[in-house]
C-alpha positions as CSV (number, residue, x, y, z in Angstrom):
1,X,-18.2,16.5,21.7
2,X,-14.6,15.5,22.5
3,X,-11.7,15.7,20.1
4,X,-11.9,12.0,19.2
5,X,-15.6,12.2,18.3
6,X,-15.0,15.4,16.4
7,X,-12.3,13.8,14.3
8,X,-14.4,10.7,13.7
9,X,-17.2,12.9,12.4
10,X,-14.9,14.8,10.1
11,X,-13.5,11.5,8.8
12,X,-17.0,10.3,7.9
13,X,-18.0,13.5,6.2
14,X,-14.9,13.6,3.9
15,X,-14.8,10.0,2.9
16,X,-16.2,8.5,-0.3
17,X,-17.6,11.4,-2.4
18,X,-19.1,10.5,-5.7
19,X,-17.1,10.5,-9.0
20,X,-13.8,11.6,-7.3
21,X,-11.3,9.9,-5.0
22,X,-10.7,12.4,-2.2
23,X,-7.9,11.4,0.1
24,X,-7.3,13.5,3.1
25,X,-3.6,14.3,3.4
26,X,-3.7,13.0,7.0
27,X,-4.2,9.4,5.7
28,X,-1.2,9.8,3.4
29,X,0.9,11.1,6.3
30,X,-0.1,8.2,8.5
31,X,0.1,5.3,6.0
32,X,2.8,6.9,3.8
33,X,1.2,4.8,1.0
34,X,-1.2,6.0,-1.7
35,X,-3.2,2.8,-2.1
36,X,-3.5,2.3,1.6
37,X,-4.7,5.8,2.2
38,X,-7.2,5.6,-0.7
39,X,-8.6,2.2,0.6
40,X,-8.8,3.5,4.2
41,X,-10.7,6.5,3.0
42,X,-13.3,4.4,1.1
43,X,-13.6,1.8,3.9
44,X,-14.5,4.5,6.4
45,X,-17.1,5.8,3.9
46,X,-18.7,2.3,3.6
47,X,-18.5,1.5,7.3
48,X,-21.0,4.3,8.0
49,X,-23.4,2.8,5.5
50,X,-23.5,-0.9,6.6
51,X,-26.7,-2.4,7.9
52,X,-24.9,-4.9,10.0
53,X,-24.9,-4.3,13.8
54,X,-21.3,-5.5,14.1
55,X,-20.1,-2.8,11.8
56,X,-18.8,-5.2,9.0
57,X,-19.4,-4.6,5.3
58,X,-18.3,-6.4,2.2
59,X,-16.9,-5.4,-1.2
60,X,-15.6,-7.5,-4.1
61,X,-12.3,-6.8,-5.7
62,X,-14.1,-5.8,-8.8
63,X,-16.0,-3.2,-6.9
64,X,-12.8,-1.9,-5.2
65,X,-11.3,-1.5,-8.7
66,X,-14.4,0.4,-10.0
67,X,-14.2,2.8,-7.0
68,X,-10.5,3.2,-6.6
69,X,-8.8,1.7,-9.6
70,X,-6.8,-0.6,-7.3
71,X,-6.1,-4.2,-8.4
72,X,-6.8,-7.2,-6.3
73,X,-3.2,-7.4,-5.4
74,X,-3.0,-3.8,-4.4
75,X,-6.2,-4.1,-2.2
76,X,-4.8,-7.2,-0.5
77,X,-1.5,-5.5,0.2
78,X,-3.1,-2.3,1.4
79,X,-5.6,-4.2,3.6
80,X,-2.7,-6.0,5.3
81,X,-1.0,-2.7,5.9
82,X,-4.1,-1.2,7.4
83,X,-4.5,-4.3,9.6
84,X,-1.0,-3.8,10.9
85,X,-1.9,-0.3,12.1
86,X,-5.0,-1.7,13.8
87,X,-7.3,0.4,11.5
88,X,-9.1,-2.5,9.8
89,X,-10.4,-6.0,10.8
90,X,-11.4,-8.7,8.3
91,X,-13.6,-11.8,8.7
92,X,-15.3,-14.3,6.5
93,X,-19.0,-13.9,6.8
94,X,-22.0,-15.0,4.8
95,X,-23.2,-12.7,2.0
96,X,-25.8,-13.8,-0.6
97,X,-25.5,-17.3,0.8
98,X,-21.7,-17.7,0.4
99,X,-18.7,-17.0,2.6
100,X,-17.4,-13.5,1.7
101,X,-14.6,-11.4,3.0
102,X,-15.9,-8.6,5.2
103,X,-14.2,-5.5,6.5
104,X,-14.6,-3.4,9.6
105,X,-12.9,-0.1,10.4
106,X,-11.7,0.8,13.9
107,X,-12.4,4.5,13.8
108,X,-11.2,4.8,17.4
109,X,-7.8,3.6,16.4
110,X,-7.7,5.9,13.4
111,X,-8.6,8.8,15.6
112,X,-5.9,7.8,18.1
113,X,-3.3,8.0,15.4
114,X,-4.5,11.4,14.3
115,X,-4.3,12.7,17.9
116,X,-0.8,11.3,18.1
117,X,0.1,13.3,15.0
118,X,-1.4,16.4,16.5
119,X,0.4,16.0,19.8
120,X,3.7,15.5,18.0
121,X,3.2,18.7,16.1
122,X,3.2,17.0,12.8
123,X,-0.1,18.5,11.9
124,X,-1.6,21.9,12.7
125,X,-5.1,22.0,14.2
126,X,-6.3,25.3,12.8
127,X,-8.8,26.8,10.4
128,X,-8.0,26.6,6.8
129,X,-7.9,29.9,5.0
130,X,-7.5,30.4,1.3
131,X,-3.7,30.1,1.5
132,X,-3.9,26.7,3.2
133,X,-6.5,25.6,0.7
134,X,-4.2,26.4,-2.1
135,X,-1.3,24.6,-0.4
136,X,-3.5,21.5,0.1
137,X,-4.5,21.5,-3.6
138,X,-0.9,21.8,-4.6
139,X,0.0,18.8,-2.4
140,X,-2.9,16.7,-3.8
141,X,-1.8,17.6,-7.4
142,X,1.7,16.5,-6.6
143,X,0.5,13.2,-5.1
144,X,-1.7,12.7,-8.2
145,X,1.2,13.2,-10.6
146,X,3.4,11.0,-8.5
147,X,1.0,8.1,-8.7
148,X,0.0,8.2,-12.4
149,X,2.4,5.3,-12.8
150,X,0.2,3.4,-10.3
151,X,-2.9,4.2,-12.4
152,X,-1.1,2.7,-15.5
153,X,-0.2,-0.4,-13.6
154,X,-3.8,-0.8,-12.4
155,X,-5.1,-0.4,-15.9
156,X,-2.5,-2.8,-17.2
157,X,-3.3,-5.5,-14.6
158,X,-7.0,-5.2,-15.4
159,X,-6.3,-5.5,-19.2
160,X,-4.1,-8.5,-18.6
161,X,-6.6,-10.3,-16.3
162,X,-9.4,-9.6,-18.8
163,X,-7.7,-10.5,-22.0
164,X,-5.0,-13.0,-21.2
165,X,-4.8,-14.5,-17.7
166,X,-5.9,-13.6,-14.2
167,X,-2.9,-12.5,-12.1
168,X,-3.1,-14.5,-8.9
169,X,0.5,-15.0,-7.9
170,X,1.8,-12.0,-5.8
171,X,5.4,-12.5,-6.9
172,X,4.3,-12.4,-10.6
173,X,2.3,-9.3,-9.8
174,X,5.4,-7.6,-8.3
175,X,7.5,-8.6,-11.3
176,X,5.0,-7.3,-13.7
177,X,4.6,-4.1,-11.8
178,X,8.4,-3.6,-11.9
179,X,8.6,-4.2,-15.7
180,X,5.6,-1.9,-16.4
181,X,7.1,0.9,-14.4
182,X,10.4,0.5,-16.1
183,X,9.0,1.9,-19.4
184,X,9.5,5.6,-19.6
185,X,6.1,6.4,-21.2
186,X,3.1,4.8,-22.8
187,X,3.2,2.1,-20.1
188,X,-0.4,0.9,-20.5
189,X,-0.2,1.1,-24.3
190,X,3.0,-1.0,-24.3
191,X,1.4,-3.6,-22.1
192,X,-1.7,-3.7,-24.4
193,X,0.6,-4.4,-27.4
194,X,2.4,-7.1,-25.6
195,X,-0.7,-8.7,-24.2
196,X,-2.5,-8.8,-27.5
197,X,0.7,-10.3,-29.1
198,X,0.7,-13.1,-26.4
199,X,-3.0,-13.7,-26.8
200,X,-2.7,-14.0,-30.6
201,X,0.0,-16.6,-30.2
202,X,-1.8,-18.5,-27.4
203,X,0.9,-17.6,-24.8
204,X,0.3,-17.0,-21.1
205,X,1.4,-14.8,-18.2
206,X,5.0,-16.1,-18.0
207,X,5.5,-15.4,-21.7
208,X,4.1,-11.9,-21.3
209,X,6.5,-11.2,-18.4
210,X,9.4,-12.4,-20.6
211,X,8.3,-10.1,-23.5
212,X,8.2,-7.1,-21.2
213,X,11.6,-7.9,-19.6
214,X,13.1,-8.3,-23.1
215,X,11.6,-5.1,-24.4
216,X,13.0,-3.2,-21.4
217,X,16.4,-4.6,-22.1
218,X,16.1,-3.7,-25.8
219,X,15.2,-0.1,-24.9
220,X,11.5,0.0,-25.9
221,X,10.3,3.4,-24.7
222,X,6.9,4.0,-26.2
223,X,4.0,2.3,-28.0
224,X,5.6,2.8,-31.5
225,X,8.8,1.1,-30.6
226,X,6.9,-1.8,-29.0
227,X,4.9,-2.3,-32.2
228,X,8.1,-2.1,-34.3
229,X,9.5,-5.1,-32.3
230,X,6.7,-7.2,-33.6
231,X,7.2,-6.3,-37.3
232,X,9.0,-8.8,-39.6
233,X,12.7,-8.3,-39.6
234,X,15.7,-9.6,-41.6
235,X,16.3,-13.2,-40.9
236,X,20.0,-12.5,-40.2
237,X,19.0,-10.4,-37.3
238,X,17.9,-11.7,-33.9
239,X,14.1,-11.3,-33.6
240,X,12.1,-10.7,-30.5
241,X,10.6,-14.2,-30.9
242,X,14.1,-15.8,-31.0
243,X,15.2,-14.0,-27.8
244,X,11.9,-14.7,-26.0
245,X,12.1,-18.4,-27.0
246,X,15.5,-18.6,-25.5
247,X,14.6,-16.8,-22.3
248,X,11.5,-18.9,-22.0
249,X,13.6,-22.0,-22.2
250,X,15.9,-20.7,-19.5
251,X,12.9,-20.0,-17.3
252,X,11.6,-23.6,-17.8
253,X,15.0,-25.0,-17.0
254,X,15.1,-23.1,-13.7
């Protein structure tokens, strides 16, 4: 077995374990992007389990979210990045009688990139002893902590799409992600409060975005301060609704 086949076999063995989201550090080093690394890892797992002779398989965005907690927007963006590396191909093929987006992993190209990293000395090809194992665990923990924000964004997007309006516009998705990440803590809880408020008042996604922008400007930092913004206030003071109405008018004028 040559190096390329050996690496391909290792990739298949370490991809897609149940109830966890294992991401080999090599994928993070190559893609420099957590969602792309996670998606590549899971795509490799499913590519070994397809019944199609051409190597394609299909997954819905709902299934990707269940497996990786990535939103449709994140999956689309990560897929495009993997395609730019030459790691993944996509095609519309029939599934259950309807045209469905299918994916195919180019394991040869993935292996080539790994070999390039090895030749450049960016990775060490050696046995992992207990010290290396501990180092890897520390690195994974660091990556997990770094991307807890992304988890809150994913949960927020799902809650918004389920309870208010499906997020289809990539620009709106980027704007929402920016506003959500701007809150120092309780990001998901703040979004829930704002989403429920908009739903109760028959408002849509644009209104929600305006609420979040306004709360960031007003210094909302946790769930409690978000809830306080919705409590009745002295009529002499400027309420959240007043500010939002004005901002919404400005948006419509644009």
